[in-house]
N, C-alpha and C positions, 0 to 999 in steps of 0.2 A: 877057778874059784876066786871071788873078790874078798879081800880081807879089809875090814874097816877098823882103824885104831882110834880109840877115844883120846882126844887131846884136851886134858883138863885145863891146861893154861890157855889154850885157844878159846874154849868155852867161857872161861872166866873173863877173858878180855872182852868177848862179845857181850856177856851179861852186864859188864861194868862200863860199857862204852857210852860216850855222849849220844850216839845214835839210839841206843836202847833207852837211855833216860828220856830222850825226846819222844820216842814212840810211846813209852808208858805215860809220860805226862799228857800227851795228846789224848789218850784214851781216858785218863782221870779227868781231864778238863771237860771232855765231852759228856761223861757221866754226870759231872756236877752241873753243867748247863741243862741237861735233861731233867735232873732232879730239881733244880731251881725253877724250871718251867712248870713243874708239877705242884708248885706251892700255891697256884691259883690266886695270886694277888695278896696272900697273907703278909702282914708286916713282919719282915724278916731281913736278916743280913745274908740269908741264903746258906746253902751247904758249904762246907769247907773242902778243899782239895789240896793234896800235897804229894810230893814224890820224894822219897828219901833213899839213901843207900843203906841197906840193911846188912847185917852180918850173917843172915840166913843163907845157907848153902855156900858159904865161902865169900859172900858179898854179892849183892845184886840190887838193881833198882826195884822199888816197891812203891805202888801208888795207893793212896787212901782217899776215900770221900766219906765225910761224916757230918753229923748234925752240929750246929753252932749255937742254937737258941731254942726256946720253947716251941716256937712256930715250926721249926724243922723237925723237932722231936714229935710233935703232934702230926705233922704231915706224913712222917714215916709210919708212926704207930697206927694212925687211923686210915690213911690213904695209900700207904706203901710207895710214897713219892720217890725215895731212893731205890727201893727194890725194883720198881718199874723201870727206872733209869738204868740200872745195871743190866736188866734183861732186854733193853733197847727198844 
């Protein structure tokens, strides 16, 4: 029989590592680029992307992509520019 022991400190180190931050940032930046491509030439500063260290679950990296101006809000509400970008 194999016994697996959960190592909370080890998982926390993984979730808070620079490598995990880089991985999350890469995905967030890719989603933002796809969402910006979905603007179809609208005058806009594009969507925003950020990666922060949150307190959720003891601390981990979390990424966000969101609207920045009226053009990005319209692109999402009418054409689902960001939603499509998330679903790849």
